[in-house]
C-alpha positions in Angstrom: 104.3 96.6 86.3 101.7 96.6 83.2 99.9 99.7 84.7 103.1 101.7 84.8 104.5 100.5 81.5 101.4 101.4 79.8 101.1 104.7 81.5 104.9 105.6 80.5 103.9 104.4 76.7 100.9 106.4 76.6 102.3 109.5 78.1 105.4 109.3 75.7 102.7 109.1 72.8 101.2 112.1 74.1 97.8 110.5 75.0 97.5 110.7 78.5 94.6 112.7 78.5 92.8 110.0 76.5 93.5 107.1 78.9 92.5 106.0 82.4 94.8 103.3 83.4 94.6 101.3 86.7 95.4 97.9 88.0 93.7 95.8 90.4 94.4 92.4 92.0 92.2 89.2 91.5 93.4 87.9 94.8 93.4 89.2 98.2 97.3 88.3 99.1 98.7 91.7 98.4 95.8 94.2 99.2 97.2 97.3 100.6 100.6 96.3 99.9 103.1 98.5 97.6 104.4 97.2 94.3 106.4 94.2 94.9 110.1 95.5 95.6 111.8 93.6 92.6 109.1 95.0 90.3 109.9 98.6 91.6 113.5 98.0 90.8 112.9 96.7 87.4 110.7 99.8 86.6 113.0 102.2 88.1 115.8 100.4 85.7 113.7 102.3 82.9 113.0 105.4 84.6 109.4 104.6 85.5 107.9 105.5 88.9 105.2 103.5 90.8 105.3 105.7 93.8 102.2 105.6 96.0 100.8 102.6 94.3 99.2 100.1 96.7 97.3 96.8 95.6 93.5 97.1 95.6 91.0 94.3 94.8 89.1 94.2 91.6 85.4 94.8 91.8 82.4 93.8 89.9 81.7 97.6 89.2 85.3 98.0 87.5 83.5 96.0 84.7 81.2 98.9 83.9 83.9 101.5 84.7 86.5 100.4 82.0 86.5 100.0 78.4 89.0 97.2 78.5 89.9 94.8 81.3 93.3 93.5 80.5 94.9 90.4 82.4 98.2 88.8 82.6 97.3 85.2 82.5 94.6 82.5 82.5 94.3 82.3 86.0 93.6 86.1 86.0 91.1 85.6 83.4 89.2 82.9 85.3 89.3 85.1 88.4 88.0 88.3 86.6 85.1 86.3 85.0 84.1 85.1 88.4 84.5 88.6 90.0 82.6 90.5 87.2 79.9 87.5 86.7 81.2 86.9 83.0 82.1 89.2 80.3 79.0 90.0 78.3 80.4 92.9 76.5 83.7 91.4 75.5 86.0 93.7 77.5 88.3 91.2 79.0 91.5 90.1 77.2 94.9 88.6 78.2 97.6 91.1 77.3 99.6 88.9 75.2 96.6 88.2 73.0 97.5 91.5 71.4 100.9 90.3 70.1 101.9 87.9 67.5 102.6 85.2 70.1 99.6 85.0 72.4 100.4 83.3 75.5 100.3 84.1 79.5 102.7 86.8 80.6 105.9 85.1 82.5 104.9 85.4 86.2 107.8 86.6 88.2 106.3 85.8 91.3 107.1 82.2 90.7 110.2 82.4 88.5 111.9 85.3 90.0 112.7 86.4 86.2 111.6 90.1 86.2 113.5 90.8 83.0 111.3 88.2 81.2 108.1 89.6 82.6 109.4 93.2 81.5 109.6 92.0 78.0 106.4 90.2 78.0 104.6 93.2 79.5 106.3 95.8 77.3 105.7 93.8 74.0 102.1 93.3 74.9 101.5 97.0 76.1 102.9 98.3 72.8 100.7 95.9 70.9 97.7 96.8 72.7 98.4 100.5 72.4 99.1 100.1 68.7 95.6 98.2 68.5 93.8 101.1 70.2 95.5 103.7 68.2 94.6 101.8 64.7 90.8 101.5 65.7 90.6 105.3 67.1 
């Protein structure tokens, strides 16, 4: 969800040409699968398409490719650090750390509450985009 919410916000801000936004899994369970149906429905409620997206595994080379690597929760952070062999350039952050209330994003995989996740991710993406714009 975060990839597509952020892409939507960046597009609405007229900044699409300034960003490359992509998502990748830190686990292997969903590799090759499309966006989870309830997440697709939640994005669709907000007229955001995720058509054509399939899950891919994060790789160590992603660390060099991207300026920022954003995760949803502490488990993702642990896995990203393992995959990339650390974070010597300080690129890795939890999404909600950019907000006034740092925490893990509510995980709908376990709760089934996609509205709570939508709210967390939207808040985090807005705060992240505001931060990027303010330092540019």
